[in-house]
Phi, psi and omega in degrees: 000130181280168185299320181295316179296317178300315180300319179294321179293319177299321176301319177296317178300316184294336176292330180265326185218097185260024181296327187242148181291152178301322179298329179296322178292321177296316177301315181301318179297315178296320179295324177294315177302316178300313182296318179296318178297317178296320179296320179297320177299316179294324180295318179296329178275357181079016182274346180210163178239154175076166182253346186291134176257115179274177184302314181296316178300317182296317179296323176296318177295319177301317181300308182299313182297317180297318179296321178294319185283319190242350179053223183291354179269000188302316180294326177294316179297312180298320179298319178299327180272000181069034176252118184235354180199170181302324182300331178298321176295322177299318178299317180293317179301315182287335170296317180292326176295315181302327180265009174078011179283320178242162177239166179219163174264174178299330184279341184287135178210161180303325182300340178297342183259003183278128170048042176288322172208159177274132183300320181298314179293319185285324190245338180258319184304322180299343183255001178272150175300145183296320172208150184275130178259128175255112179242155177282140181294151180295148178279122180268133179277145177277353179270141178261000000 
């Protein structure tokens, strides 16, 4: 599916469900491409079987891709797009499934996207200092 067709379908989705920004759907599509490529690399190394990306796998890929793309700004970007938890990605995925952009297996369900990770831990914690050092301030001499 080309970019224009995808954009038109997202416009249709947004007419029915405007909870998430259009840019969020584009990001989701890019994150899926990233996740599929990473899965293919693992498959070639014999680390995984099959091509299907389940909800948990997709969320892990989204995390890695988002950190690469947005760094410490990822939570700010997601907030702008009205994405506040893993379940929001599940809602978007199932909107795309409903419009035939993505497919699912019998086992796939929205619940696969519930509470896989906490956004604060996944997206903010990697940028915090590992531990806080409390040091005594240097003694300043009154002599110049």
